[in-house]
ROZA-48860 format. One record per residue (C-alpha): residue number from 1; residue in one letter; x, y, z. Coordinates in Angstrom, 2 decimals, always signed. Layout:
N
  pos  code        x        y        z
  NUM     A        X        Y        Z
...
//
This chain:
359
  pos  code        x        y        z
    1     X   +29.19    -2.05   +30.72
    2     X   +30.16    -0.23   +33.77
    3     X   +27.49    -0.99   +36.42
    4     X   +27.51    +2.65   +37.65
    5     X   +26.45    +3.92   +34.23
    6     X   +22.67    +5.31   +34.05
    7     X   +20.22    +4.95   +31.04
    8     X   +17.48    +8.08   +30.97
    9     X   +13.98    +6.86   +29.29
   10     X   +11.84   +10.02   +27.43
   11     X    +8.32    +9.12   +26.38
   12     X    +6.47   +12.63   +25.40
   13     X    +3.08   +12.40   +25.22
   14     X    +0.05   +15.01   +24.38
   15     X    -0.08   +16.70   +27.87
   16     X    +3.41   +15.55   +29.74
   17     X    +6.87   +14.22   +29.45
   18     X    +7.11   +10.84   +31.27
   19     X   +11.26   +10.36   +32.07
   20     X   +12.34    +7.53   +34.03
   21     X   +16.14    +6.69   +35.24
   22     X   +17.44    +3.28   +35.24
   23     X   +20.80    +1.89   +36.56
   24     X   +20.62    -1.26   +34.90
   25     X   +17.87    -2.85   +35.41
   26     X   +16.60    -0.54   +38.87
   27     X   +14.51    +2.10   +38.25
   28     X   +15.89    +4.74   +40.37
   29     X   +13.26    +7.86   +39.49
   30     X   +10.37    +8.19   +37.90
   31     X    +8.28   +11.28   +37.13
   32     X    +5.58   +12.95   +34.67
   33     X    +6.15   +16.28   +34.00
   34     X    +2.75   +18.08   +33.36
   35     X    +2.44   +20.65   +30.48
   36     X    -0.65   +23.10   +30.91
   37     X    -2.53   +23.48   +27.42
   38     X    -1.48   +26.95   +28.07
   39     X    +2.06   +26.64   +27.48
   40     X    +1.40   +23.98   +24.77
   41     X    -0.91   +26.36   +23.15
   42     X    +2.24   +28.67   +22.39
   43     X    +3.60   +26.26   +19.57
   44     X    +1.81   +25.79   +16.10
   45     X    +3.68   +22.76   +15.43
   46     X    +4.86   +19.86   +17.85
   47     X    +8.83   +20.54   +16.59
   48     X    +8.56   +23.53   +18.18
   49     X    +7.65   +22.00   +21.60
   50     X   +11.28   +20.62   +21.69
   51     X   +12.89   +23.47   +23.25
   52     X   +10.74   +23.87   +25.94
   53     X   +10.37   +20.30   +26.74
   54     X   +13.78   +19.78   +26.79
   55     X   +14.54   +22.42   +29.32
   56     X   +11.71   +20.68   +31.53
   57     X   +13.53   +17.63   +31.47
   58     X   +16.71   +18.55   +32.05
   59     X   +16.00   +20.90   +35.27
   60     X   +14.10   +18.13   +36.28
   61     X   +16.91   +15.77   +36.41
   62     X   +19.62   +18.84   +37.74
   63     X   +16.63   +19.74   +40.75
   64     X   +17.01   +16.20   +41.52
   65     X   +20.91   +16.00   +41.32
   66     X   +21.30   +13.31   +38.41
   67     X   +24.70   +13.21   +37.50
   68     X   +24.71   +14.17   +33.75
   69     X   +28.10   +12.94   +33.13
   70     X   +27.26    +9.10   +34.08
   71     X   +24.49    +8.73   +31.57
   72     X   +25.64    +6.18   +28.81
   73     X   +22.14    +6.16   +26.86
   74     X   +19.00    +7.96   +26.61
   75     X   +16.42    +6.11   +25.09
   76     X   +13.69    +8.30   +23.30
   77     X   +10.10    +6.73   +22.15
   78     X   +10.43    +6.14   +18.57
   79     X    +8.25    +8.16   +16.29
   80     X    +6.42    +8.20   +12.77
   81     X    +9.78    +7.86   +10.41
   82     X   +10.67    +5.21    +7.59
   83     X    +9.37    +1.83    +7.68
   84     X   +12.39    -0.23   +10.05
   85     X   +13.02    -3.72   +11.35
   86     X   +12.24    -4.18   +15.24
   87     X   +15.35    -2.94   +17.10
   88     X   +17.36    +0.17   +18.84
   89     X   +18.54    +3.17   +16.53
   90     X   +20.62    +5.83   +16.80
   91     X   +19.28    +9.26   +16.36
   92     X   +21.48   +11.09   +13.74
   93     X   +21.04   +13.71   +11.32
   94     X   +18.57   +11.77    +8.71
   95     X   +16.32   +10.56   +11.49
   96     X   +16.18   +14.58   +12.95
   97     X   +15.26   +15.66    +9.37
   98     X   +12.62   +12.97    +9.06
   99     X   +11.42   +14.05   +12.38
  100     X   +11.28   +17.91   +12.17
  101     X    +9.77   +17.82    +8.83
  102     X    +7.55   +15.00    +9.68
  103     X    +8.05   +13.22    +6.41
  104     X    +5.88   +10.48    +7.01
  105     X    +3.56   +12.24    +9.30
  106     X    +3.18   +13.99   +12.63
  107     X    +2.27   +12.68   +16.31
  108     X    +3.71   +13.54   +19.54
  109     X    +5.85   +10.38   +19.92
  110     X    +8.29   +12.05   +16.87
  111     X    +9.10   +14.15   +19.76
  112     X   +11.08   +11.10   +21.48
  113     X   +13.97   +11.20   +19.42
  114     X   +14.32   +14.90   +19.31
  115     X   +14.01   +15.56   +22.84
  116     X   +16.95   +12.52   +22.97
  117     X   +19.05   +14.31   +20.80
  118     X   +18.85   +17.91   +22.73
  119     X   +19.15   +16.44   +26.06
  120     X   +22.28   +15.00   +24.91
  121     X   +23.99   +17.95   +24.52
  122     X   +24.20   +18.01   +28.41
  123     X   +25.39   +14.56   +28.76
  124     X   +28.61   +14.19   +27.13
  125     X   +29.05   +10.06   +27.82
  126     X   +25.18    +9.47   +26.23
  127     X   +24.08    +8.11   +23.07
  128     X   +20.80    +9.03   +22.05
  129     X   +18.76    +6.26   +20.80
  130     X   +15.04    +5.19   +20.02
  131     X   +13.96    +1.64   +20.25
  132     X   +10.97    -0.09   +18.53
  133     X    +9.38    +2.55   +16.91
  134     X    +5.91    +2.36   +15.50
  135     X    +6.88    +1.91   +12.20
  136     X    +8.14    -1.35   +13.10
  137     X    +7.40    -3.20    +9.71
  138     X    +7.52    -7.17    +9.74
  139     X    +4.44    -7.83    +7.42
  140     X    +4.41   -10.83    +5.09
  141     X    +4.09    -9.54    +1.55
  142     X    +0.18   -11.03    +1.39
  143     X    -0.46    -8.67    +4.14
  144     X    +0.26    -5.57    +2.27
  145     X    -2.52    -5.94    -0.41
  146     X    -5.74    -4.05    -0.18
  147     X    -8.24    -3.82    -2.54
  148     X    -6.88    -1.47    -4.90
  149     X    -3.37    -0.93    -6.49
  150     X    -3.08    +2.51    -5.48
  151     X    -3.23    +1.48    -1.87
  152     X    -0.94    -0.35    +0.19
  153     X    -1.73    -1.70    +3.79
  154     X    +1.39    -0.18    +5.92
  155     X    +2.49    -1.56    +9.44
  156     X    +2.13    +1.47   +12.22
  157     X    +1.35    +0.25   +15.56
  158     X    +2.16    -0.32   +19.12
  159     X    +5.22    -1.87   +18.17
  160     X    +7.36    -1.23   +21.42
  161     X    +4.60    -2.45   +23.62
  162     X    +3.45    -5.44   +21.74
  163     X    +7.12    -6.50   +21.65
  164     X    +7.61    -6.25   +25.13
  165     X    +4.90    -7.61   +26.43
  166     X    +5.41   -10.92   +23.92
  167     X    +8.70   -11.06   +25.39
  168     X    +8.00   -11.02   +28.91
  169     X    +5.56   -13.60   +28.11
  170     X    +7.85   -15.93   +26.48
  171     X   +10.39   -15.58   +29.29
  172     X    +7.31   -16.50   +31.68
  173     X    +6.83   -19.61   +29.69
  174     X   +10.71   -20.36   +29.68
  175     X   +10.23   -20.43   +25.64
  176     X   +12.11   -18.32   +22.69
  177     X    +9.56   -15.46   +21.67
  178     X   +10.73   -16.54   +18.44
  179     X    +9.41   -19.77   +18.64
  180     X    +5.61   -18.64   +19.75
  181     X    +2.51   -17.81   +18.06
  182     X    +0.74   -15.07   +19.57
  183     X    -1.99   -12.67   +19.40
  184     X    -1.06    -9.33   +20.97
  185     X    -3.25    -6.15   +21.77
  186     X    -2.57    -3.14   +23.20
  187     X    -5.33    -0.75   +24.30
  188     X    -3.96    +2.70   +24.30
  189     X    -5.33    +6.07   +22.83
  190     X    -5.36    +3.44   +19.70
  191     X    -5.87    +0.30   +19.43
  192     X    -3.65    -2.38   +17.44
  193     X    -4.10    -6.31   +17.70
  194     X    -0.69    -7.97   +15.82
  195     X    +0.15   -11.85   +14.82
  196     X    +2.75   -12.78   +15.99
  197     X    +4.54   -15.76   +14.42
  198     X    +7.93   -16.75   +15.12
  199     X    +9.61   -13.58   +16.49
  200     X    +7.94   -11.52   +13.80
  201     X    +4.50    -9.13   +13.19
  202     X    +3.44   -10.83   +10.07
  203     X    +0.40    -8.70   +10.21
  204     X    -1.40    -5.80   +12.13
  205     X    -4.31    -3.27   +11.98
  206     X    -2.99    +0.20   +10.84
  207     X    -3.85    +1.89   +14.03
  208     X    -2.18    +5.35   +13.59
  209     X    -4.76    +6.65   +11.31
  210     X    -6.00    +3.92    +9.41
  211     X    -8.17    +0.81   +10.52
  212     X    -8.90    -1.20   +13.01
  213     X   -11.44    -1.07   +16.35
  214     X   -12.47    +2.49   +17.38
  215     X   -10.25    +3.61   +20.30
  216     X   -10.26    +6.46   +22.64
  217     X    -9.00    +9.14   +19.95
  218     X    -9.26    +6.82   +17.00
  219     X   -11.91    +6.32   +14.87
  220     X   -10.55    +2.62   +13.22
  221     X   -12.27    +1.69   +10.04
  222     X   -15.15    +3.66    +8.69
  223     X   -17.38    +3.29    +5.84
  224     X   -14.95    +3.73    +2.54
  225     X   -17.54    +5.23    +0.63
  226     X   -19.15    +7.35    +3.31
  227     X   -16.04    +8.83    +4.37
  228     X   -14.90    +9.74    +0.88
  229     X   -18.38   +11.27    +0.32
  230     X   -17.68   +13.46    +3.67
  231     X   -14.65   +14.65    +2.15
  232     X   -16.10   +15.99    -1.01
  233     X   -18.98   +17.59    +0.25
  234     X   -17.36   +20.65    +1.06
  235     X   -18.15   +21.40    +4.59
  236     X   -14.74   +20.11    +6.11
  237     X   -11.12   +20.92    +5.44
  238     X    -8.26   +18.59    +4.77
  239     X    -7.00   +18.81    +8.27
  240     X   -10.55   +18.81   +10.08
  241     X   -11.05   +15.26    +8.44
  242     X    -7.88   +14.14    +9.92
  243     X    -8.46   +15.15   +13.16
  244     X   -11.89   +12.98   +12.88
  245     X    -9.50   +10.01   +12.36
  246     X    -7.19   +10.35   +14.85
  247     X    -7.11   +12.83   +18.07
  248     X   -10.59   +13.89   +17.97
  249     X   -12.40   +10.34   +16.85
  250     X   -13.49    +7.26   +18.68
  251     X   -14.68    +7.87   +22.13
  252     X   -13.58   +11.39   +22.17
  253     X   -15.67   +12.18   +18.91
  254     X   -18.96   +10.37   +20.80
  255     X   -18.71   +11.72   +24.48
  256     X   -16.03   +14.54   +24.55
  257     X   -13.36   +12.42   +26.53
  258     X   -10.96    +9.93   +25.85
  259     X   -11.12    +8.79   +28.84
  260     X   -12.51    +5.07   +29.23
  261     X   -12.54    +5.41   +33.16
  262     X   -15.24    +7.98   +32.90
  263     X   -17.10    +6.31   +29.88
  264     X   -17.05    +2.87   +31.90
  265     X   -18.59    +4.94   +34.54
  266     X   -21.26    +6.30   +32.49
  267     X   -22.20    +2.97   +31.54
  268     X   -22.22    +1.21   +34.99
  269     X   -24.95    +4.40   +36.31
  270     X   -27.49    +3.31   +33.41
  271     X   -25.86    +5.91   +30.25
  272     X   -27.24    +3.55   +27.03
  273     X   -25.48    +5.21   +24.91
  274     X   -22.16    +5.11   +26.78
  275     X   -22.72    +1.12   +27.35
  276     X   -23.19    +0.92   +23.81
  277     X   -20.37    +2.33   +22.44
  278     X   -17.72    +1.20   +25.00
  279     X   -19.41    -2.55   +24.58
  280     X   -18.81    -1.99   +20.47
  281     X   -15.30    -1.05   +21.19
  282     X   -14.78    -4.36   +23.09
  283     X   -16.37    -6.47   +20.39
  284     X   -14.43    -4.71   +17.92
  285     X   -11.31    -5.72   +19.54
  286     X   -12.50    -9.19   +19.82
  287     X   -13.25    -9.34   +15.91
  288     X    -9.74    -8.04   +14.57
  289     X    -8.51   -10.93   +17.42
  290     X   -10.42   -13.19   +15.48
  291     X    -8.92   -11.94   +12.05
  292     X    -5.62   -12.49   +13.67
  293     X    -6.59   -16.31   +14.43
  294     X    -7.34   -16.41   +10.77
  295     X    -3.57   -15.12   +10.08
  296     X    -2.00   -17.80   +12.38
  297     X    -4.10   -20.47   +11.06
  298     X    -5.73   -21.36   +13.98
  299     X    -2.62   -21.96   +15.95
  300     X    -2.47   -19.58   +18.54
  301     X    -0.20   -20.22   +21.70
  302     X    -1.65   -17.23   +23.57
  303     X    -3.68   -13.84   +23.59
  304     X    -1.94   -11.33   +24.95
  305     X    -3.90    -8.05   +26.01
  306     X    -2.17    -4.91   +27.41
  307     X    -2.34    -0.80   +28.08
  308     X    -4.18    +1.47   +30.23
  309     X    -7.79    +0.23   +29.60
  310     X    -6.50    -3.04   +30.46
  311     X    -6.81    -2.28   +33.92
  312     X   -10.79    -2.41   +33.38
  313     X   -12.15    -5.82   +34.35
  314     X   -15.33    -4.77   +32.91
  315     X   -13.84    -4.21   +29.69
  316     X   -11.35    -7.04   +29.08
  317     X   -14.49    -9.37   +30.10
  318     X   -16.33    -8.33   +27.17
  319     X   -13.13    -9.51   +25.30
  320     X   -12.71   -12.52   +26.42
  321     X   -16.31   -14.16   +26.73
  322     X   -16.02   -13.82   +22.55
  323     X   -12.03   -14.88   +22.37
  324     X   -11.34   -17.07   +25.39
  325     X   -12.06   -20.48   +23.16
  326     X    -9.45   -19.49   +20.72
  327     X    -6.27   -19.69   +23.21
  328     X    -5.43   -19.08   +26.75
  329     X    -6.01   -15.47   +27.39
  330     X    -3.35   -13.70   +29.61
  331     X    -4.10    -9.77   +30.76
  332     X    -1.06    -7.03   +31.61
  333     X    -2.99    -4.12   +32.79
  334     X    -1.16    -0.82   +32.23
  335     X    +1.13    +0.54   +29.94
  336     X    +5.20    +0.56   +30.70
  337     X    +6.66    +2.27   +28.13
  338     X    +9.49    +3.39   +30.45
  339     X   +10.35    -0.21   +31.25
  340     X   +10.10    -1.17   +27.92
  341     X   +12.51    +1.39   +26.85
  342     X   +14.57    +1.20   +29.63
  343     X   +15.41    -2.54   +29.13
  344     X   +15.65    -2.18   +25.39
  345     X   +18.30    +0.41   +26.13
  346     X   +20.32    -1.96   +28.24
  347     X   +20.44    -4.81   +25.88
  348     X   +21.64    -2.38   +23.40
  349     X   +24.26    -1.14   +26.14
  350     X   +24.96    -4.73   +27.05
  351     X   +25.85    -5.60   +23.27
  352     X   +22.95    -8.32   +23.69
  353     X   +21.29    -6.58   +20.76
  354     X   +23.24    -3.72   +18.07
  355     X   +22.77    -0.19   +17.82
  356     X   +21.47    +0.27   +14.37
  357     X   +22.13    +3.39   +11.30
  358     X   +19.07    +4.89   +10.45
  359     X   +19.58    +5.61    +6.90
//
């Protein structure tokens, strides 16, 4: 790979599109392109936002004199597509069909592959790829079994960040990731807790719209019988119930905001309900860490905690007091998907990992 070639990273979120430009490992440019509620309200489906967000990305690059012909790769955030092994995948017609038609589900991360494909049209030398999408599936067979044969547990989690943090930690310990036994927690708008055994995530909660701790925008595990009765009460449509699970659940359902910072301040200011619910979120994270301790048969090299909420010492301390006797705990504050995507793209361009086909 020529040292002068560039990598564009695209991470779409609900009200912004974050982009980064790398030259090898060096981050040259970082920008959060904000989208107003009025702009996004024009579109009924997420996929309808693609032309608008593409124009925003291309205009931002042109305004900053980025040489579009020097880009060798565009790495989009991986979305809800079919279950895959960990790795980097070329954006092709089959993937685009699954993303545009929401064949597996709809989420803002689905825009990553679509945007990479559209931006590629103005970058003649770039390959459009995604890396470690949320559907990375390495579960042990025993972890797939639920209490009824009609329901199989699925792997949908923060694969990109969990894998990246695990590899960064392994490097800091001068040990191969493939030889470690780790519990990795990502604290985002959803929360996932994974058991990493010798380079595979053998069990993890389905954090998208299923099980796990309550989170800023997700309800996590709910009492199943009560949920069924609510669905058939005649008071709610299917779409309304799904929003209760993801998008308008968790902290948002309790307080009308997904901001953990705001709710932490409410708790510290004496709001008893905010303190209780915020503490319950930490309590539930700790419970899931304990369950992954059992999955790894009581042999854990480290517990790694990452994500935006990991910036809160108040919150992480509530987790640590319950799990610190399990294994050493390492906190990685923040959520740097940009770095994770960029370095996956670099490894693919250098040939350290293969660019795989989606079929």
